[in-house]
C-alpha positions, 0 to 999 in steps of 0.5 A: 036136227039131229033127227033129220041129219043123224049124230055124225053132224055134232061134235061129240065133245061140244054136242053143236053142230060141226058146220064142216060135217053137215056141209058135206051132207047138204052140199051132196044132197039137195033133198037134205039142203032143202030140209035144212033150209025149211028148218033154219031159214024162217029163223034167220029171216025173222032175226034179219028183220027184227035187226033191220027194223030196230037198226032202221027205225029205232036207231035211225042208222042211214045205211045197214050193211047186210052180209047174205050170200043167198039174198037172191034165192031168199025171195024176200031179203032182196025187196028190203035192201037197196042198193044190192052189192054183189062181190064177185071173184072174176077168176073162177079158180081164184074163187075156189082157192080162197073158198078152199083156204078160208073154210078149209075144204077140199077142191070137190067140197068147194066145187059143190058149194059153189054149184049149189048157189045161184050163178055169181053171173046172175047175181051180178046182173041183178045187183045194183053195184058189182065189185070185182074182188079178183086182185088184192085186199089193197086193190079191194080197198082202193076200189070201195073208197074211191068207187063204191062208197060214192057210188053207194051214196049216190044210189041213195041219194046223198050225192048227185052224179055231178058231185060223184064226177067231181070226186072221181076227177079230184 
């Protein structure tokens, strides 16, 4: 990592990667991002696959949630996940604002980060279930409890459409 990205992306106190500094490098230079992907993705995928195997087959978990922002870009993980949920913010400026607050980013850095990913409209089209997170946390919680969880159970075959419709009428 040090030879590829330089000493300046490491915290001098801890000698660990300074993620914000590394982000500035990779989101500003597509070639550097590809280098990071080439270094990190095999390890990340291996760990995900081992964990999925353990949870699904050894621990017999009925449902495993994988939070993977680059799911579709991976060209592997989307074939292991069902149903695929995409959480999106329909208001572009709100998405940037939230990203800036969460990661303490300047607007320009947040825009570079968003533009380096597959467009959210494409992800929404490819998803089995799309969740609009433009509202408040309370609205999102209600949407997930009332609509999303029943749809997940339906897609997995735990309930049928009739039961799902009966639940909505209650």
